[in-house]
N, C-alpha and C positions, 0 to 999 in steps of 0.2 A: 211728804217730800222725799223723793228718791235720792239715794246716795250713790254717787258715781264711784265705781271701783277702778282705781288706777292700775296701769300695767304693772307697776312695781308691787302693788298689793296682790295682784294675781300671781306674780312671780313668787312672792313670799308664801302664798297659799299653796302653790305648786311644790315649793320646797318642803313645807310642813307635811304635805301629802306624801311626798317621797320619803321623808324621815319616818313617818308612821309605817309605810310599807317596808322600810329597812328593818324596823323593829319586828315586823311580822316575819320577814325572811330570817332574821336572827333567831326568833323563836323556832322557826322551822328547822334550822340547822341544829339547834340545841336538842330538839325532840328527836331528830334523826340520830344524833350522837348518843342520846339516852337509849334509844332502841338498840343501837349497835352494842352499847355497853351491857345491856340486859341480855342480849343474845350471847355475848362473850361469857357473861356470868353463868348462863345456862350451859354453855359448852364446857366451862371449867368444872361445874358440878357433875356433869355427865362423865367427864374424864376421871374425877375423883371416885365416882361409882365404879367405873371400869377397873381402876386400880384396886379397889376394895374387892371386887369380884375375882380379880386375878389372884389376890392373896388367899381367897377361899379355895380356888383351884390348886394353888401351890400347897396349901395345908392339906387338902384332900389327897393329893399325890403322895405327900409324906406319910399320911396314915396308911394309904394303900400299899406303899413300899414296905412299911414296917410290918404290916399284917402279912404280907407275902413272905417276908423274912421269917416271921414266926411260923408260918406254915412249912417253910423249908426246914427250919430247925426241928419242928415236931416230926416231920417225915424222916429226917436224918436220925433223930433219937429213936424212933420206932424201929428203924432198920438196924441200928446198933444193938438195940435190946433183943431183937430176934436173933442177931448173930451171937449175942452173949449167951442165949439159951442153948445154942448148938455147939459152942466152942468147947473143946476138951483140954486144950493146952493152957496151963496156969498163966504163963507169961502173956499169951494172947488175951486171956481172960482179963488180966490186970490192965492191959493196954486198952481194951474196950471199955472197962469200967472208968478209966481215966478220961477217955473221950466222951463218955456219957455225962460224967460230972462236968466237964468243960462245956458240953452242949447245954446242960441245965443252967450254968452260969450265964451263957450267952442268951438263953431264953429269958432269964430273970432280967438281965440288963435291957433286953429288947422290949420286955413288957413295960419297963419304966419309960423307955423312949416312946412306946406306943401311947402311954397315958399322957405324956407331954404333947405328943402329936395331936391326940384327940382334943386336948385342952386348947391348943392353938387353933384347931379347926373350928371348934365351937365359938371361940372368941372372934375369929374371922367372920363366921356366919352372922353372929350377933351384930358386929360392926357393919357388915354389908346390909343387913336388914334395916338397921337404924338409918344408915345413909340413904338407902333406897326410899324409905318412908319420908325422910326429910327432903329428898330430891323431888319426890312426887308433889309434896306441898309447894316446894320452890317453883316447880314447873308451872303449877296452877297460878301462883302469884305473879310470876314473871310474864306468863302469857296474858293474864288479865291486864297487867301494866302495859304490855306491848299493844294490846288491843285498844286500850284507852288512848295511848299516845298516837297510834295510827289514825284513830278517829279525829284527834286534834290536828294531825298533819293534813288530813283530808279537808277539814274546815278551813285551815290556814291557806291551803293550796287554792281553795275556792276564792278566798279573799284576794289572793295574789292575781288570780285570773280576772277577777272583777276590777282590780286595780289597773291592769293593763288596758281595760276598756275605758275606765273613768279618766285615766291620765290624759288621753287625747283631748277630752273636753276641758281639762284643767289648763292645757297649753294655750287654749284659745285666748287671744288678747295679750299674750306675752310676746314681746318683740323677738323675731327670729334670731337676731344677733345674740340676745341674751341666752336663748335656748341652746344655741351652738356652743357658746362659751361654757355654759353650765354643764352641758353634756360632756364636753371635753374634760372639764375639771372633775366630773364624777368618776371618770375612768382612772384618775390619778390618786384621789384621796377619798376616804369614806365620808368625810364631812365637808363637801365643797362650799357650803354656805354656813356661816357661823354668826352668832350674835355678838354685838358690841356691848360689853358690860364695863362700866366705870371707865369708859374711854379707851378700852383695849380690846384687841381681837381675842376671842376666847379660844382660838386654836393655837396661836403662836405668842399671844400676849404683847403683840406689837402695839405701841401707842398710836392711836388714830388721831390725825390732825383735826383741828377745829373745822378746817375747810371741808374735810370729808364728812365730819359729823353734820355740818350744815347741809351737805349734799344728800345725806341719808334722810335728814329731816324733810327734805324736799322730794322724797321718794325717788331718788336717782340711784342708779346702780353704781356701787363703789367696790373696788377690789382692795384687799389688804395689801399694803406696800411691803409687808414682811413675808407673807406666805401665798399671796395672790388669790386667796379665797374670796368669795363674795361675802359682803357684810350686810347686816340689816339691824335695825333698831326695833324693839318692841314698843 
């Protein structure tokens, strides 16, 4: 014995079909958002690596500058010592000795600065290498995650394309007037058709009259008097 499917039942089936598609579209949006977040995380990690690399370059410049100062001090001391060997005047000799002593103090202080500069450079290099290694692992993980989500997006997009084809068939047998009203309502709210539970609209919780409940039981189209959404009973 065949069972006749009423226009209202077809309408409810179309609504359920659309709601399933809305869930797919929501998943698609979430996946797209996830991919954007992953790409941003990758950008942030790359920026951190650039900052760490800049610190290495700054530390290297500090070492180079300090070593250059050392070379200049050594050259100056050598010149002063040569002058000291040739000078005859005691007063000039004493002045040169004083300058050489001062240069030695500067060299000593500069050596301490150089040690600190080398320590900072080595620390900066180690930090950079650690971040570089961590970033390489992160890139692999993020890219794998992105690839997985892109594959999911491709599958969901195919489902949406299929939905557009199948929906035309779902509309067959549904009164054109209902489709027009439904299409108009869909542009205004996300849930244009809602269920009646315990005598109330599940969207605005407006109490449904017994007359409208009877109409729903007779598979007639009823709009909520509170929010004007279409109602249905399961």
